[in-house]
N, C-alpha and C positions, 0 to 999 in steps of 0.2 A: 204723246202723239205729236208729230211735226207737221208743219204746213207744206202743202204741195204748191206748185206754181199756180194751179187752177184755184186753190183756196185763196192764195195771196191776191190773185187778180180780182177776186170777188170783193176785196177790201177797198180797192181803188174807188175813189169818189165818195167814200163814206167817212163820217166823222169817227175818230178813234173812240169817242164816247158811245157810239152806236154798236161797237163790237160786242158780241155776246161773251159771256164768261168762257164758253167753250172755244170761241174764236181767239180770245185773248190768250188762252192757254196754248193754242196751236201756234200763235204768232209771237209768243214771248221770246225775247232775244233778237227778233228781227228788227231792222231799222225801217222807219217810215220817213217820208218827205212831206212836209206841210209848208204851204206858202207862207212867207214871212209877212207879218203885219207891217204896213206903212200907213201913215195918215192919208195918203193919196189913194190907197187901195186897201179896203178892208176885206181881206179874203175870208171865205168860208173855211172853217177848220176841217178840210177834207184830206184824206190820204191820197196823195198824187203818185206815190211810188212806194213799194215795199220790197225789201230784199235782205239778204244775209249780211250785207255790208253797205256802207255809204256809197261805195263805188257802184254796187248793183243799182242803187236808187238813182244815182247820177246817170247811168246808162239808160235806165228806163225813162227818165225825164227827157234826155236828149232824143231818144227814139220817138217820143211823143211830141217833139218840137218845142219843149219847154226849156227855159234857162235855169240850169241847176243853181245858179247864184241867187235866185229869188226864193230859195227854199231853205228851211231849217230841217235838220235831221236829228231824229231821236230814236232811241232804242225802246221798244215796247216791253213793258213788264206786265205782270198779271193784273195790277191795278195801280 
């Protein structure tokens, strides 16, 4: 089963650790954007963008008025 845009949008604002096994299976292979840790700002580890590519994540972040350079990008696996 693959993730739809609606499924993916439901992951925004949640920690990757909060995803259910079913959600992780649907999102496996997709990229997520998480704010980079700095000593000045200790971000919550929340998914701020999710997409099929890093470019998709960057577009989502820009559309939300966020600076893509302040995020790290990682591909989700099953665990």
